[in-house]
ZAMARMI-809839 format. One line per 4 residues: number of its first residue (from 1); their letters; for each residue y negated, x negated, z negated of N, C-alpha, C. Coordinates in nm, 4 decimals, decimal comma, padded with zeros to 6 digits, m for minus. Layout:
// ZAMARMI-809839
NUM	A	Y X Z Y X Z Y X Z ~ ...
//
This chain:
// ZAMARMI-809839
1	MSYP	m00,5953 00,5549 00,9806 m00,7325 00,5019 00,8513 m00,6046 00,5162 00,7731 ~ m00,6315 00,4727 00,6656 m00,5435 00,4259 00,5140 m00,6148 00,5359 00,4534 ~ m00,5406 00,5549 00,3843 m00,5946 00,6812 00,2643 m00,4982 00,6405 00,1171 ~ m00,5589 00,4928 00,0542 m00,5028 00,5200 m00,0632 m00,4420 00,6155 m00,1427
5	LREF	m00,3618 00,6169 m00,2478 m00,3119 00,7109 m00,2898 m00,4073 00,6963 m00,4681 ~ m00,4317 00,6192 m00,4711 m00,5125 00,6454 m00,6440 m00,6508 00,7117 m00,5663 ~ m00,7192 00,7023 m00,4330 m00,8345 00,7882 m00,3927 m00,7925 00,9315 m00,4053 ~ m00,7085 00,9782 m00,3431 m00,6312 01,1174 m00,3986 m00,5831 01,1728 m00,5076
9	CDRC	m00,5695 01,0751 m00,5715 m00,5600 01,1457 m00,7378 m00,6891 01,1526 m00,7971 ~ m00,7469 01,0764 m00,7219 m00,8613 01,1249 m00,8460 m00,9682 01,2561 m00,7170 ~ m00,9399 01,2262 m00,6293 m01,0936 01,3712 m00,5285 m00,9176 01,4688 m00,5541 ~ m00,8419 01,4818 m00,5505 m00,7270 01,6190 m00,5491 m00,7250 01,6029 m00,7116
13	ELRS	m00,7777 01,5243 m00,8651 m00,7149 01,6240 m00,9684 m00,5405 01,6293 m01,0079 ~ m00,4971 01,4632 m00,9099 m00,3744 01,5414 m00,9696 m00,3449 01,4825 m01,0715 ~ m00,2366 01,5966 m01,1807 m00,2441 01,5621 m01,3324 m00,2142 01,4883 m01,3473 ~ m00,1228 01,3770 m01,2846 m00,0087 01,2620 m01,3286 00,0656 01,2486 m01,2695
17	EGEL	00,0763 01,0634 m01,2551 00,1776 01,0244 m01,1464 00,3467 01,0578 m01,1937 ~ 00,3290 01,0994 m01,3556 00,4625 01,1231 m01,3497 00,4940 01,2892 m01,3160 ~ 00,4063 01,3663 m01,2991 00,5254 01,5163 m01,1667 00,4975 01,4400 m01,0974 ~ 00,3695 01,3568 m00,9628 00,4481 01,3261 m00,8062 00,5612 01,2498 m00,8711
21	LREL	00,6375 01,1505 m00,9869 00,7285 01,0810 m00,9640 00,8660 01,1698 m01,0301 ~ 00,7924 01,3346 m01,0905 00,9052 01,4270 m01,0518 00,9486 01,4982 m00,9776 ~ 00,8110 01,5088 m00,8974 00,8487 01,5763 m00,7706 00,9716 01,5727 m00,6157 ~ 00,9023 01,3958 m00,6154 00,9862 01,2349 m00,5659 01,1614 01,2129 m00,5866
25	AQLA	01,2394 01,3092 m00,7411 01,2771 01,3436 m00,8413 01,3694 01,4567 m00,7307 ~ 01,3172 01,5630 m00,7606 01,3350 01,6501 m00,7066 01,3878 01,6782 m00,5482 ~ 01,3320 01,5913 m00,4480 01,2933 01,5465 m00,3104 01,3719 01,4165 m00,2699 ~ 01,4161 01,3138 m00,3593 01,5713 01,2958 m00,3323 01,7068 01,2581 m00,2700
29	GRSL	01,6702 01,2143 m00,1273 01,7767 01,1987 m00,0456 01,6988 01,3175 00,0923 ~ 01,5845 01,3717 00,0982 01,5784 01,4558 00,1593 01,5053 01,3513 00,2836 ~ 01,4714 01,3555 00,4193 01,3589 01,2908 00,4671 01,2497 01,2975 00,4429 ~ 01,1476 01,1737 00,5025 00,9993 01,1814 00,4691 00,9807 01,3072 00,5771
33	RDIA	01,0145 01,3380 00,7137 00,9480 01,4614 00,7889 00,9829 01,5929 00,6824 ~ 01,1124 01,5738 00,6790 01,1606 01,7136 00,5626 01,0731 01,7314 00,4280 ~ 01,0274 01,6107 00,3980 00,9575 01,6346 00,2319 00,7852 01,6255 00,3255 ~ 00,7495 01,5853 00,4539 00,6096 01,5842 00,4696 00,6684 01,7837 00,4867
37	RRSQ	00,7488 01,8863 00,6018 00,7301 01,9748 00,6042 00,7112 02,1405 00,5006 ~ 00,8200 02,0328 00,3841 00,7623 02,1165 00,2553 00,6962 02,1041 00,1779 ~ 00,6311 01,9769 00,1039 00,5037 01,9733 00,0936 00,3578 02,0703 00,1295 ~ 00,3661 02,1103 00,2707 00,2627 02,1590 00,3496 00,3244 02,3076 00,3098
41	QRPD	00,4521 02,3655 00,2715 00,4657 02,4021 00,2357 00,3930 02,5095 00,0821 ~ 00,4117 02,3752 00,0037 00,3752 02,3812 m00,1234 00,3163 02,3444 m00,1739 ~ 00,1059 02,3570 m00,1624 00,0071 02,2747 m00,1231 m00,0106 02,3271 m00,2517 ~ 00,0415 02,3559 m00,3806 m00,0908 02,3036 m00,5360 00,0325 02,1902 m00,5550
45	SPLG	00,1967 02,1781 m00,5063 00,1923 02,0178 m00,6126 00,1505 01,9322 m00,5829 ~ 00,1757 01,7870 m00,6220 00,1322 01,6763 m00,6267 00,1183 01,6418 m00,5092 ~ 00,1951 01,5913 m00,4661 00,2309 01,5343 m00,3048 00,1472 01,6586 m00,2050 ~ 00,1871 01,7819 m00,2453 00,0962 01,8757 m00,0731 m00,0380 01,8682 m00,1195
49	QALR	m00,0831 01,8643 m00,2427 m00,2247 01,8085 m00,2346 m00,3145 01,6401 m00,2067 ~ m00,2329 01,5608 m00,1847 m00,2416 01,4875 m00,1149 m00,2602 01,4867 00,0669 ~ m00,1578 01,5661 00,0513 m00,1254 01,5780 00,2013 m00,2649 01,7279 00,2475 ~ m00,3104 01,7521 00,1789 m00,3946 01,8506 00,2202 m00,5258 01,7801 00,2067
53	KIKE	m00,5502 01,6716 00,1463 m00,6817 01,6072 00,1489 m00,7000 01,5342 00,2900 ~ m00,5399 01,4667 00,2932 m00,5806 01,3553 00,4097 m00,5538 01,5014 00,4915 ~ m00,5055 01,5834 00,5104 m00,5446 01,6781 00,6678 m00,6662 01,7373 00,6808 ~ m00,7520 01,7546 00,5307 m00,9567 01,7717 00,5412 m01,0094 01,6523 00,5460
57	AREQ	m00,9375 01,5879 00,5198 m01,0157 01,4008 00,6198 m01,0583 01,4063 00,8041 ~ m00,9275 01,4452 00,8216 m00,9239 01,3929 00,9507 m00,9800 01,5317 01,0440 ~ m00,9720 01,6340 00,9452 m01,0374 01,7615 00,9993 m01,1414 01,7458 01,0423 ~ m01,2638 01,6877 00,9170 m01,4038 01,6900 00,9541 m01,4237 01,4775 01,0022
61	EERA	m01,3278 01,4188 00,9889 m01,3740 01,3662 01,1421 m01,3908 01,3626 01,2843 ~ m01,3021 01,5019 01,2578 m01,2864 01,4856 01,4379 m01,3779 01,5895 01,5181 ~ m01,4361 01,6506 01,3759 m01,5471 01,7810 01,3548 m01,6745 01,7030 01,3389 ~ m01,7086 01,5889 01,3219 m01,8133 01,4706 01,3468 m01,7708 01,4399 01,4962
65	RLEE	m01,6740 01,3768 01,5210 m01,6833 01,3386 01,6498 m01,7097 01,4084 01,7513 ~ m01,6863 01,5431 01,7400 m01,6604 01,5996 01,8610 m01,8219 01,7020 01,8520 ~ m01,9178 01,6791 01,7900 m02,0338 01,6782 01,7693 m02,1243 01,5261 01,8211 ~ m02,0766 01,4743 01,8548 m02,0805 01,3122 01,8844 m02,1167 01,2948 01,9792
69	YENL	m01,9912 01,3362 02,0679 m01,9459 01,3543 02,2079 m02,0228 01,4676 02,2739 ~ m02,0160 01,6039 02,2487 m02,1048 01,7467 02,2558 m02,3143 01,6806 02,2418 ~ m02,3056 01,5616 02,1952 m02,4271 01,5211 02,1831 m02,4849 01,4277 02,2697 ~ m02,3400 01,3435 02,2433 m02,3778 01,3037 02,3774 m02,3695 01,3413 02,5066
73	LQQY	m02,2671 01,4148 02,5741 m02,3234 01,4854 02,6911 m02,3967 01,4867 02,7278 ~ m02,4712 01,6382 02,6253 m02,5955 01,6964 02,6391 m02,7288 01,6231 02,7019 ~ m02,7339 01,5124 02,6435 m02,8387 01,3861 02,6422 m02,7834 01,3392 02,8186 ~ m02,6406 01,3049 02,8326 m02,6416 01,2508 02,9982 m02,6650 01,3138 03,0858
77	EENL	m02,6274 01,4678 03,0020 m02,6567 01,5774 03,1322 m02,7987 01,5638 03,1565 ~ m02,8442 01,6001 03,0172 m03,0101 01,5917 03,0570 m03,0480 01,4693 03,1514 ~ m03,0269 01,3545 03,1278 m03,0448 01,2046 03,2348 m03,0322 01,2583 03,3613 ~ m02,9152 01,2658 03,3583 m02,8674 01,2969 03,4648 m02,9125 01,4414 03,5799
81	SFEI	m02,9429 01,5026 03,5125 m03,0615 01,6667 03,6256 m03,1826 01,5778 03,6455 ~ m03,2711 01,4662 03,5262 m03,3889 01,3944 03,6244 m03,3994 01,3475 03,7210 ~ m03,2544 01,2830 03,6448 m03,1444 01,1582 03,8369 m03,1856 01,2649 03,9377 ~ m03,1380 01,4119 03,9429 m03,0539 01,4536 04,0480 m03,2491 01,5245 04,1463
85	MDKL	m03,3931 01,5536 04,0143 m03,4725 01,5461 04,0716 m03,4671 01,4774 04,1666 ~ m03,5114 01,3969 04,0789 m03,5470 01,3063 04,1506 m03,5145 01,2508 04,2987 ~ m03,3801 01,2870 04,3507 m03,2693 01,1999 04,4708 m03,3270 01,3406 04,5750 ~ m03,3632 01,4711 04,5000 m03,3533 01,6144 04,5919 m03,5102 01,5946 04,6031
89	LEGS	m03,5609 01,5464 04,5988 m03,7451 01,5071 04,6219 m03,7290 01,3892 04,7140 ~ m03,6673 01,2987 04,6788 m03,5595 01,1936 04,8209 m03,5808 01,2325 04,9491 ~ m03,5335 01,2959 04,9186 m03,4576 01,3707 05,0461 m03,3308 01,4471 05,0806 ~ m03,2156 01,3689 04,9337 m03,1081 01,3742 04,8985 m02,9865 01,5569 04,9347
93	SVEE	m02,9211 01,5815 04,9959 m02,9019 01,6849 05,0215 m02,8161 01,7477 04,8513 ~ m02,7980 01,8582 04,8607 m02,7755 01,9274 04,7599 m02,6342 01,8994 04,7819 ~ m02,5519 01,9331 04,8553 m02,3706 01,9369 04,8324 m02,3415 01,7553 04,8215 ~ m02,4600 01,6349 04,8414 m02,4242 01,5278 04,8363 m02,3961 01,5050 04,6456
97	LAGR	m02,5203 01,5599 04,6324 m02,5791 01,5403 04,4634 m02,4939 01,6304 04,3796 ~ m02,4078 01,7295 04,4465 m02,3415 01,8511 04,3471 m02,1776 01,7285 04,3500 ~ m02,1378 01,7014 04,4875 m02,0082 01,6663 04,4857 m02,0055 01,4902 04,4068 ~ m02,1446 01,3976 04,3094 m02,1543 01,3209 04,2130 m02,1319 01,3874 04,1516
101	ILQD	m02,2208 01,4418 04,1301 m02,2163 01,5101 04,0102 m02,0954 01,5552 03,9336 ~ m01,9521 01,6575 03,9561 m01,8756 01,6152 03,9936 m01,7377 01,5378 03,9724 ~ m01,8147 01,4393 04,0846 m01,7309 01,2870 04,0275 m01,7926 01,1809 03,8944 ~ m01,8616 01,2292 03,8653 m01,9209 01,1607 03,7647 m01,7852 01,1369 03,6409
105	EFRK	m01,7552 01,0043 03,6370 m01,5898 00,9503 03,5471 m01,6633 00,9679 03,4404 ~ m01,8027 00,9283 03,4042 m01,8484 00,9104 03,2777 m01,8599 01,1364 03,2007 ~ m01,8993 01,1468 03,2531 m01,9554 01,3369 03,2297 m01,8386 01,3657 03,2003 ~ m01,6908 01,3283 03,3172 m01,5142 01,4053 03,2972 m01,5137 01,3005 03,1730
109	ELQD	m01,4830 01,1980 03,1407 m01,4487 01,1531 03,0055 m01,4723 01,2328 02,9013 ~ m01,6247 01,2327 02,9198 m01,6491 01,3492 02,7535 m01,6216 01,4431 02,7727 ~ m01,6149 01,5192 02,8382 m01,5726 01,6964 02,9070 m01,4412 01,6575 02,8351 ~ m01,3342 01,6124 02,8869 m01,2270 01,5422 02,8230 m01,2149 01,5477 02,6862
113	KIRS	m01,2572 01,4894 02,6132 m01,2543 01,4558 02,4948 m01,3201 01,5630 02,3840 ~ m01,3826 01,6147 02,4412 m01,4404 01,8001 02,3734 m01,3447 01,8922 02,3952 ~ m01,3359 01,8865 02,5723 m01,1874 01,9627 02,5254 m01,0436 01,9026 02,4166 ~ m00,9622 01,8451 02,4193 m00,9423 01,7635 02,3049 m00,9789 01,7663 02,1870
117	LRWR	m01,0480 01,7338 02,1572 m01,0767 01,7749 02,0691 m01,1032 01,9297 01,9812 ~ m01,1581 02,0331 02,0927 m01,1923 02,2177 02,0597 m01,0174 02,2738 02,0177 ~ m00,9021 02,1775 02,1131 m00,7806 02,2823 02,1275 m00,7277 02,1796 01,9834 ~ m00,7512 02,0906 01,9437 m00,6561 02,0076 01,8756 m00,6091 01,9818 01,7149
121	SPGV	m00,5375 02,0996 01,6274 m00,5573 02,0523 01,5181 m00,4998 01,9601 01,4660 ~ m00,5439 01,8755 01,3642 m00,4459 01,7540 01,2886 m00,3781 01,7708 01,2086 ~ m00,3175 01,7385 01,2122 m00,2007 01,7707 01,1547 m00,1525 01,6155 01,0063 ~ m00,0374 01,6683 00,9942 m00,0164 01,5930 00,8465 00,1786 01,4453 00,8982
125	GEGD	00,2776 01,4172 00,8267 00,3730 01,3272 00,9138 00,4322 01,3073 00,8063 ~ 00,5549 01,2413 00,8122 00,5800 01,1468 00,8160 00,5639 01,0036 00,7342 ~ 00,4781 01,0100 00,8574 00,4053 00,8354 00,8145 00,3251 00,8745 00,6967 ~ 00,2209 00,9998 00,7277 00,1231 01,0138 00,6166 00,2173 01,0520 00,4602
129	VKEI	00,2758 01,0853 00,4640 00,3874 01,0533 00,3236 00,4266 00,9215 00,3205 ~ 00,4846 00,8577 00,3765 00,5014 00,7160 00,3465 00,4192 00,6217 00,3077 ~ 00,2322 00,6610 00,3377 00,1212 00,5679 00,3091 00,0838 00,6119 00,1860 ~ 00,1147 00,7215 00,1753 00,1024 00,7867 00,0117 00,1349 00,7490 m00,1108
133	LQEY	00,3224 00,7674 m00,0695 00,4116 00,6775 m00,1664 00,3789 00,5098 m00,1729 ~ 00,3632 00,4909 m00,0638 00,2954 00,3069 m00,0671 00,3394 00,2228 m00,1870 ~ 00,2314 00,2734 m00,3172 00,2125 00,2383 m00,3783 00,3569 00,2661 m00,4563 ~ 00,4227 00,3212 m00,4303 00,4985 00,3697 m00,5863 00,6126 00,2519 m00,5336
137	EQEG	00,5934 00,2599 m00,4253 00,7198 00,1869 m00,3765 00,6892 m00,0014 m00,4180 ~ 00,5936 00,0017 m00,3779 00,5314 m00,1456 m00,4132 00,5243 m00,1472 m00,5512 ~ 00,4944 m00,0541 m00,6637 00,5785 m00,1005 m00,7932 00,7481 m00,1078 m00,8301 ~ 00,7825 m00,0404 m00,7371 00,9581 m00,0548 m00,8017 01,0225 00,0888 m00,7994
141	YIEI	00,9752 00,1898 m00,7999 00,9438 00,3539 m00,8614 01,0680 00,4326 m00,7606 ~ 01,0028 00,3709 m00,6829 01,1064 00,4181 m00,5075 01,1232 00,3553 m00,4681 ~ 01,2060 00,3591 m00,3506 01,3049 00,3149 m00,2497 01,2583 00,3964 m00,1361 ~ 01,2678 00,3570 00,0523 01,2292 00,4513 00,1671 01,3552 00,3432 00,1945
145	EDGK	01,4448 00,4236 00,2430 01,5709 00,3135 00,2957 01,5886 00,4531 00,4178 ~ 01,6165 00,4053 00,6003 01,6007 00,5185 00,6740 01,5737 00,7075 00,6863 ~ 01,3984 00,6004 00,6610 01,3361 00,7495 00,6781 01,3982 00,8023 00,5322 ~ 01,3945 00,7875 00,4234 01,5050 00,8761 00,3081 01,4313 00,8052 00,1679
149	IRIT	01,4528 00,8899 00,0651 01,3273 00,8986 m00,0698 01,4543 00,8274 m00,1374 ~ 01,4816 00,7392 m00,1983 01,5656 00,7130 m00,3221 01,4943 00,6651 m00,4870 ~ 01,5023 00,7298 m00,5155 01,3924 00,7121 m00,7292 01,5262 00,5901 m00,7479 ~ 01,4400 00,4839 m00,7640 01,5132 00,3726 m00,8469 01,5216 00,3903 m00,9931
153	SKGA	01,6623 00,2923 m01,0500 01,6131 00,2305 m01,1937 01,5065 00,2471 m01,2860 ~ 01,3746 00,1621 m01,1845 01,2543 00,1573 m01,2832 01,2205 00,3319 m01,3147 ~ 01,2568 00,3315 m01,1749 01,1559 00,4862 m01,1335 01,2118 00,5933 m01,2002 ~ 01,3710 00,5497 m01,2184 01,3860 00,6957 m01,3528 01,4173 00,6808 m01,5141
157	RRLA	01,3094 00,5173 m01,5276 01,3095 00,5343 m01,6908 01,1425 00,5505 m01,6953 ~ 01,1080 00,5389 m01,5722 00,9476 00,5938 m01,5850 00,8958 00,7354 m01,6127 ~ 00,9741 00,8220 m01,5439 01,0449 00,9215 m01,4936 01,0528 00,9973 m01,6618 ~ 01,1805 00,9285 m01,6883 01,2182 01,0130 m01,8137 01,1670 00,9881 m01,9220
161	AGIL	01,1139 00,8459 m01,9219 00,9780 00,8460 m02,0702 00,8782 00,9315 m02,0883 ~ 00,8341 00,9672 m01,9148 00,6800 01,0541 m01,9412 00,7183 01,2125 m01,9341 ~ 00,8493 01,2626 m01,9692 00,9552 01,3757 m01,9609 00,9488 01,3660 m02,1252 ~ 00,9842 01,2910 m02,1891 01,1230 01,3184 m02,3087 01,0277 01,3815 m02,4221
165	ERIL	00,8787 01,3710 m02,4272 00,7937 01,4066 m02,5446 00,7587 01,5628 m02,5732 ~ 00,7441 01,6119 m02,3697 00,7262 01,6786 m02,3816 00,8493 01,7837 m02,3440 ~ 00,9681 01,7868 m02,3032 01,1087 01,8510 m02,3440 01,0802 01,8530 m02,5102 ~ 01,0620 01,6883 m02,5411 01,0910 01,7619 m02,7166 01,0585 01,8849 m02,7372
169	RHLT	00,9000 01,9057 m02,7169 00,8399 01,9543 m02,8295 00,9046 02,0720 m02,7381 ~ 00,9404 02,1049 m02,6406 00,9424 02,2179 m02,5716 01,0819 02,2617 m02,6433 ~ 01,1628 02,2240 m02,6762 01,2973 02,1995 m02,7717 01,3014 02,2660 m02,8512 ~ 01,1945 02,1501 m02,9581 01,1508 02,1807 m03,1021 01,1090 02,2900 m03,1745
173	GRDV	01,0110 02,3278 m03,0249 00,8478 02,3946 m03,0728 00,7816 02,3824 m03,1889 ~ 00,7799 02,1661 m03,1638 00,7099 02,1416 m03,3087 00,6340 02,0414 m03,2602 ~ 00,5547 01,9653 m03,3360 00,5212 01,8585 m03,2717 00,5749 01,7082 m03,3045 ~ 00,5830 01,6058 m03,1729 00,6817 01,5264 m03,1861 00,6162 01,3872 m03,2071
177	GSHP	00,6747 01,2530 m03,3079 00,5901 01,1620 m03,2226 00,5799 01,0681 m03,3436 ~ 00,4700 01,0039 m03,4134 00,5652 00,9105 m03,5021 00,5267 01,0017 m03,6751 ~ 00,6450 00,9696 m03,7141 00,6606 00,9747 m03,9053 00,6611 00,9145 m04,0123 ~ 00,6526 00,8913 m04,0384 00,6410 00,8089 m04,2516 00,7692 00,8062 m04,2447
181	VEKA	00,8041 00,6545 m04,2233 00,9392 00,6104 m04,3230 00,8604 00,5791 m04,4915 ~ 00,9087 00,6274 m04,5491 00,9710 00,7121 m04,6831 01,0650 00,6278 m04,7501 ~ 01,0989 00,4837 m04,6473 01,1983 00,3568 m04,7160 01,0648 00,2370 m04,7482 ~ 01,0752 00,1694 m04,8641 00,9772 00,0510 m04,9189 01,1300 m00,0480 m04,8177
185	GFGA	00,9953 m00,1555 m04,7238 01,1187 m00,2392 m04,7140 00,9858 m00,3790 m04,6420 ~ 01,0576 m00,4364 m04,6007 01,0006 m00,5330 m04,5346 00,9319 m00,5530 m04,3900 ~ 01,0566 m00,4288 m04,3450 01,0610 m00,3740 m04,2318 01,1446 m00,3022 m04,1768 ~ 01,2105 m00,2877 m04,0203 01,2519 m00,2594 m03,9473 01,2814 m00,3398 m03,8197
189	ELSL	01,4471 m00,2537 m03,7558 01,5019 m00,4119 m03,6456 01,5967 m00,2245 m03,5606 ~ 01,5752 m00,2442 m03,4787 01,6653 m00,1563 m03,3596 01,7552 m00,1690 m03,3611 ~ 01,8881 m00,1658 m03,4548 02,0286 m00,0786 m03,3752 02,0698 m00,1474 m03,2333 ~ 02,1541 m00,2340 m03,2423 02,2310 m00,1203 m03,0853 02,2951 m00,0387 m03,0606
193	YTRN	02,2810 00,0509 m03,1972 02,4156 00,1912 m03,2166 02,2940 00,2354 m03,1486 ~ 02,3865 00,3296 m03,0827 02,2730 00,4892 m03,0723 02,3851 00,6352 m03,1832 ~ 02,2696 00,7486 m03,1948 02,3224 00,8762 m03,2231 02,2404 00,9295 m03,1575 ~ 02,3302 01,1121 m03,1417 02,2253 01,2004 m03,0855 02,1282 01,2626 m03,2079
197	YEFG	01,9967 01,2711 m03,1186 01,9091 01,3350 m03,1559 01,8582 01,4422 m03,2792 ~ 01,8004 01,3492 m03,3746 01,7457 01,4831 m03,4529 01,6615 01,5383 m03,5233 ~ 01,6463 01,6367 m03,5179 01,4522 01,6993 m03,5599 01,3919 01,6173 m03,6381 ~ 01,3147 01,5418 m03,6652 01,1891 01,4495 m03,7222 01,2011 01,2873 m03,6525
201	DDYS	01,3213 01,2691 m03,5432 01,3690 01,1503 m03,5534 01,2494 01,1326 m03,4429 ~ 01,1852 00,9429 m03,4657 01,0528 00,8998 m03,4485 01,1016 00,9138 m03,2307 ~ 01,0198 00,9739 m03,1612 00,9867 00,9729 m03,0582 01,0110 00,8241 m02,9666 ~ 00,9736 00,7047 m03,0574 00,9425 00,6045 m03,0006 01,1445 00,5082 m03,0380
205	LVDV	01,2212 00,6173 m03,1026 01,3182 00,5653 m03,0770 01,4148 00,5190 m03,0012 ~ 01,3788 00,6759 m02,9536 01,4763 00,7619 m02,8057 01,5054 00,6293 m02,6751 ~ 01,6000 00,6071 m02,6986 01,6785 00,5567 m02,6050 01,6698 00,5568 m02,4526 ~ 01,5521 00,5911 m02,3514 01,5210 00,6579 m02,2913 01,6227 00,6307 m02,1678
209	EKTA	01,7105 00,5185 m02,1286 01,7571 00,4966 m02,0100 01,9473 00,5937 m02,0416 ~ 01,9772 00,5508 m02,1711 02,1161 00,6505 m02,2448 02,0761 00,7777 m02,2137 ~ 01,9718 00,8716 m02,2446 01,9688 01,0238 m02,2492 01,9721 00,9952 m02,1156 ~ 01,8496 00,9323 m01,9816 01,8604 00,9804 m01,8504 01,9826 00,9443 m01,7950
213	LNAL	02,1376 00,8537 m01,8105 02,2609 00,8544 m01,7764 02,3303 01,0336 m01,8534 ~ 02,2891 01,0426 m02,0012 02,4029 01,1638 m02,0209 02,3316 01,2269 m01,9900 ~ 02,2228 01,3020 m01,9183 02,1946 01,4284 m01,8287 02,2598 01,4059 m01,7041 ~ 02,2563 01,2822 m01,6444 02,3258 01,2340 m01,4786 02,4247 01,2950 m01,4857
217	ERCG	02,5609 01,1900 m01,6641 02,7076 01,2613 m01,6556 02,7316 01,3863 m01,6570 ~ 02,6507 01,4849 m01,7195 02,6602 01,5859 m01,6966 02,6618 01,7169 m01,5824 ~ 02,4826 01,7057 m01,5499 02,4952 01,7789 m01,4241 02,4532 01,7401 m01,2851 ~ 02,4352 01,5657 m01,2522 02,4409 01,4863 m01,1728 02,2658 01,4913 m01,1028
221	KLRL	02,2245 01,5751 m01,2183 02,0559 01,5629 m01,1700 02,0045 01,5212 m01,3238 ~ 01,8522 01,5183 m01,3616 01,8006 01,4439 m01,3983 01,7065 01,5727 m01,5228 ~ 01,7843 01,6519 m01,5196 01,7614 01,7732 m01,5765 01,8341 01,7903 m01,7426 ~ 01,7444 01,7422 m01,7967 01,7596 01,6384 m01,9742 01,7719 01,8201 m02,0339
225	ELAD	01,8461 01,8005 m02,1780 01,9137 01,9231 m02,2430 01,8702 01,8723 m02,4181 ~ 01,8769 01,9142 m02,4697 01,8183 01,8470 m02,6672 01,9528 01,7574 m02,6722 ~ 02,1332 01,8357 m02,6550 02,1982 01,7227 m02,6314 02,2009 01,5675 m02,6093 ~ 02,1516 01,5956 m02,4211 02,1465 01,4213 m02,3813 02,0830 01,3385 m02,4853
229	FEVH	01,9827 01,4107 m02,5875 01,9111 01,2430 m02,6542 01,9219 01,1123 m02,7157 ~ 01,9769 01,0619 m02,7722 01,9558 00,9519 m02,7959 01,8637 00,8953 m02,8947 ~ 01,9062 00,8441 m02,9692 01,7567 00,6938 m03,0838 01,8495 00,5761 m03,1191 ~ 01,7984 00,5200 m03,1193 01,8383 00,4155 m03,1923 01,8660 00,4366 m03,3269
233	EEVH	01,8959 00,3834 m03,4052 01,9649 00,3081 m03,5229 01,8245 00,2475 m03,5651 ~ 01,8088 00,2433 m03,7209 01,6953 00,1357 m03,7934 01,7740 00,1272 m03,8339 ~ 01,7504 m00,0639 m03,8196 01,8289 m00,1408 m03,9829 01,6999 m00,2019 m04,0290 ~ 01,7062 m00,1668 m04,1933 01,5034 m00,1882 m04,2604 01,5921 m00,2721 m04,2843
237	QTKL	01,4760 m00,3773 m04,3155 01,5032 m00,4578 m04,3817 01,4084 m00,5598 m04,4918 ~ 01,4419 m00,5709 m04,5752 01,3008 m00,5557 m04,7229 01,3546 m00,7137 m04,8132 ~ 01,2681 m00,7688 m04,8737 01,2381 m00,8276 m04,8731 01,2525 m00,9157 m05,0205 ~ 01,3873 m00,9673 m05,0623 01,4177 m01,0767 m05,1427 01,3208 m01,0772 m05,2885
//
């Protein structure tokens, strides 16, 4: 059965797709099997929540099937008992009827299904992880090759853009966002040149790709520090 990611985002109240992308960035290069195992050990993580919901849905489905089979077996055995009574009254031997009950294929099949459902504990695995991440793969944020996850350049940009403001808030201790430009003019264009971020710079000026590359060059991971941030210079145009 398919379990779309958006459905689980609603049902388990995942805070944002950015959180799941951040988790995937930390797990990049790991196998889907390893990711499934680690996510089950961290049930409060975004991916862990989604896997838990899949497992709970399967458990509910199997409980419903078990109840269905048990009711079906009960009804079948009741009908069978009436049939046996009629056969006894007609003179059939007890041994013959007992053998027929024991060899009844439909009854044995139901008993096997019930026994299997009672002892089986539905789990989740790498196939479930791949299914959950299918939407991200289709959007081009990740690639799954040879059973391993890789964050694409598009995914890195999306991830970086989603956490820039949060990190800037943390590093500066103040709100960031749009700031009024106190220069009269016709408008502004972004220069191709960039410089280091300074307090008060508009968040929209941040060069996401260069900032992410600075972090990767510094430590090999997308762990941003204030020194990594670069912003575009504004070129103000005035009417003559």
